[in-house]
C-alpha positions in Angstrom: -4.1 -116.1 -49.1 -5.4 -115.8 -52.5 -3.4 -113.5 -54.8 -4.7 -112.7 -58.4 -2.9 -110.8 -60.9 -4.6 -109.6 -64.2 -2.2 -108.7 -67.2 -3.5 -107.3 -70.2 -1.2 -108.4 -73.1 -3.6 -107.5 -75.7 -2.4 -105.1 -78.2 -5.8 -103.0 -78.4 -8.6 -104.4 -76.1 -8.7 -103.3 -72.4 -11.5 -105.5 -70.6 -12.2 -104.3 -67.1 -10.1 -106.3 -64.7 -12.4 -106.0 -61.5 -14.9 -108.4 -62.8 -12.2 -110.9 -63.8 -10.4 -110.8 -60.5 -13.8 -111.2 -58.6 -14.5 -114.2 -60.8 -11.1 -116.0 -60.0 -11.6 -115.3 -56.2 -15.3 -116.2 -56.1 -14.6 -119.6 -57.6 -11.5 -120.5 -55.7 -13.3 -119.6 -52.3 -16.4 -121.6 -53.2 -14.1 -124.5 -54.2 -12.5 -124.3 -50.8 -9.1 -123.0 -52.0 -7.7 -120.6 -49.4 -4.1 -120.4 -50.7 -3.6 -119.6 -54.4 -1.4 -117.2 -56.8 -3.3 -117.0 -60.2 -2.2 -114.9 -63.0 -4.8 -114.1 -65.8 -3.3 -113.0 -69.2 -5.5 -111.5 -71.9 -4.1 -112.1 -75.3 -5.2 -111.9 -78.8 -5.8 -114.5 -81.6 -2.2 -114.1 -83.0 -0.4 -115.0 -79.6 -3.0 -117.7 -78.8 -2.3 -119.5 -82.1 1.3 -119.5 -81.2 0.8 -120.6 -77.7 -1.8 -123.3 -78.8 0.7 -124.8 -81.2 3.8 -124.5 -79.3 2.4 -125.8 -75.9 -0.4 -127.9 -76.9 0.5 -128.9 -80.3 -3.0 -128.0 -81.5 -3.6 -125.9 -84.8 -5.5 -122.8 -84.7 -7.0 -120.6 -82.0 -8.7 -121.4 -78.9 -10.6 -119.4 -76.3 -8.5 -120.4 -73.1 -5.3 -122.1 -72.3 -4.4 -123.0 -68.7 -1.1 -123.8 -67.2 -1.0 -125.2 -63.6 2.4 -124.4 -62.3 2.5 -126.1 -58.9 0.8 -128.6 -57.0 0.4 -129.0 -53.2 -0.5 -126.7 -50.4 -0.8 -123.6 -52.7 -2.4 -123.6 -55.9 -0.4 -121.6 -58.6 -1.1 -121.0 -62.4 -1.6 -119.1 -65.2 -4.8 -118.6 -67.5 -4.4 -117.1 -71.0 -7.6 -115.9 -72.2 -8.1 -114.9 -75.8 -10.2 -111.6 -75.8 -10.6 -111.7 -79.6 -12.4 -115.2 -79.2 -14.3 -114.1 -76.4 -15.8 -111.3 -78.2 -16.7 -113.6 -81.3 -18.3 -116.1 -78.8 -20.1 -113.3 -76.9 -21.8 -112.2 -80.2 -22.8 -116.0 -80.8 -24.2 -116.4 -77.4 -26.0 -112.9 -77.3 -23.9 -111.8 -74.3 -21.5 -108.9 -73.4 -17.8 -109.3 -74.2 -17.0 -109.0 -70.3 -19.5 -111.7 -69.6 -17.9 -114.2 -72.0 -14.5 -113.2 -70.8 -15.6 -113.8 -67.2 -16.8 -117.2 -68.3 -13.5 -118.0 -69.9 -11.9 -116.9 -66.7 -14.1 -119.3 -64.7 -13.3 -122.0 -67.1 -9.6 -121.7 -67.0 -9.7 -121.4 -63.1 -11.7 -124.8 -62.8 -9.1 -126.4 -64.9 -6.4 -124.9 -62.4 -8.4 -126.6 -59.6 -8.0 -130.1 -61.5 -11.6 -130.0 -63.5 -11.1 -131.9 -66.6 -13.1 -131.5 -70.0 -11.5 -134.3 -72.2 -14.5 -136.8 -72.0 -18.1 -136.0 -72.5 -18.9 -137.0 -68.8 -16.3 -134.7 -67.4 -17.1 -131.9 -69.8 -20.7 -132.1 -68.4 -19.6 -131.8 -64.9 -17.3 -128.9 -65.6 -19.8 -127.1 -67.7 -22.5 -127.4 -64.7 -20.0 -125.7 -62.5 -18.8 -123.1 -65.1 -22.4 -122.0 -65.9 -23.3 -121.7 -62.1 -20.2 -119.8 -61.2 -20.6 -117.4 -64.3 -24.3 -116.8 -63.6 -23.3 -115.9 -60.0 -20.0 -114.0 -60.6 -20.4 -112.2 -64.0 -21.7 -108.7 -64.1 -25.3 -108.6 -64.5 -26.5 -107.7 -68.1 -29.4 -105.2 -68.8 
């Protein structure tokens, strides 16, 4: 069974939860995962900066932070999505805020599944998957 929880911890923004849950479920199913518990937490720049520094020892903000919580039969993890950064990137890429937020959810879900982007080669592999799933699962624009 796949369980998905969307938690909006952003002080002002309220992205639609349906497309985000659809993205998580779609990626997991297409990757062959049948047992998972995933929590997507929507946050702002301020909280992201704190988390990035505290847990990853990185300065500044980022767009998504992923925490795999278990290994084994059931995948469990949390994906923290910086909604403020998603909106900045949406403008840069000329897409809607919800589509960029879905892309970040897809990216974080792929990390939970074990995809890595620490080298150029691994980043290319992950980016191909991310782009394909985003195109398939994000709300259609227009």
